C-alpha positions in Angstrom: -125.6 55.8 199.8 -124.1 54.4 203.0 -120.5 55.0 203.6 -118.2 52.5 205.3 -116.7 53.8 208.5 -113.2 55.3 208.4 -110.5 53.3 210.3 -110.5 56.1 212.9 -114.2 55.8 213.7 -114.4 52.0 213.5 -114.8 50.2 216.9 -112.2 47.7 215.8 -109.4 48.4 213.3 -109.3 46.3 210.2 -106.5 43.8 210.0 -104.0 44.8 207.4 -102.3 42.1 205.4 -99.8 41.9 202.6 -100.9 40.2 199.4 -98.7 39.8 196.4 -98.8 38.0 193.1 -96.0 37.3 190.7 -95.6 36.3 187.1 -92.7 35.6 184.8 -91.5 38.0 182.1 -89.2 37.3 179.1 -87.5 40.5 178.0 -90.2 42.5 179.7 -93.1 40.6 178.1 -95.4 38.5 180.3 -94.9 34.7 179.9 -97.5 34.0 182.6 -98.3 33.4 186.2 -100.3 30.9 188.2 -103.0 30.4 185.5 -100.7 29.6 182.7 -98.6 27.3 184.8 -101.7 25.5 185.9 -102.6 25.1 182.2 -99.3 23.4 181.6 -99.7 21.2 184.6 -103.2 20.1 183.4 -101.9 19.4 179.9 -99.2 17.2 181.5 -101.9 15.4 183.7 -104.5 14.9 181.0 -102.3 14.5 177.9 -104.6 16.9 176.1 -104.8 20.6 175.5 -108.6 20.3 175.0 -109.0 18.4 178.3 -106.8 20.9 180.1 -108.9 23.7 178.7 -112.1 22.1 179.8 -110.8 21.5 183.3 -109.9 25.2 183.6 -113.2 26.4 182.2 -111.6 28.0 179.1 -112.0 27.4 175.4 -109.6 25.2 173.5 -108.7 28.3 171.4 -107.8 30.3 174.5 -105.6 27.4 175.9 -103.9 26.9 172.5 -103.3 30.7 172.3 -101.8 30.8 175.8 -99.4 28.0 175.0 -98.4 29.6 171.7 -97.8 32.9 173.4 -95.6 31.4 176.1 -93.7 29.4 173.4 -93.1 32.5 171.3 -91.9 34.6 174.2 -89.6 31.8 175.4 -88.3 30.9 172.0 -89.1 27.2 172.0 -91.7 24.5 172.5 -93.2 23.9 175.9 -95.8 21.4 174.7 -95.2 18.5 172.3 -98.3 18.0 170.2 -99.5 15.0 168.3 -102.1 15.7 165.6 -105.5 14.0 166.2 -107.1 11.7 163.8 -107.6 7.9 163.6 -105.0 7.2 166.3 -106.0 10.2 168.3 -103.9 13.2 169.2 -102.3 14.2 172.4 -100.0 16.6 174.2 -97.1 16.2 176.6 -94.8 18.8 178.2 -91.4 19.2 176.6 -88.4 19.2 178.9 -88.4 23.0 178.8 -92.1 23.0 179.7 -91.5 20.7 182.7 -88.5 22.8 183.8 -90.7 25.9 183.6 -93.4 24.4 185.7 -90.9 23.1 188.3 -89.1 26.4 188.5 -92.3 28.4 188.9 -93.6 26.1 191.6 -90.3 26.4 193.5 -90.4 30.2 193.2 -94.1 30.2 194.2 -93.3 28.4 197.4 -90.5 30.8 198.3 -92.8 33.7 197.4 -95.5 32.4 199.8 -92.9 32.2 202.6 -91.8 35.8 201.9 -95.4 37.0 202.0 -95.9 35.3 205.3 -92.7 36.9 206.7 -93.9 40.3 205.5 -97.3 39.8 207.2 -95.6 38.9 210.4 -93.4 42.0 210.1 -96.5 44.2 209.4 -98.2 42.8 212.5 -95.1 43.6 214.6 -94.8 47.1 213.2 -98.4 48.0 213.7 -98.6 46.4 217.2 
């Protein structure tokens, strides 16, 4: 089995970078991160949990479960649901759901700026 060269024996050193992900916790329990926030955004855009699930390549059951888990951990509705039937169903984000998406996206932008700063610092430190 071939071994990859160690950094000391490599003709050019690999470029080290900082990568970091974040997610939201409620009393220590995961509410979600990028994927669950994207699910909420797609529900808002499509007006449908089913369509949001399809767009994300997940089952309706998984999407429904993710929404229910978030709502349970946050103690309130994030998605307003209308039962299907003759008039059709639908889903919209509640005010709390929209605030959660907006807050997450704001934090995500700040997080990206911080990771960029850390990468700049790492480059300076390593020369």
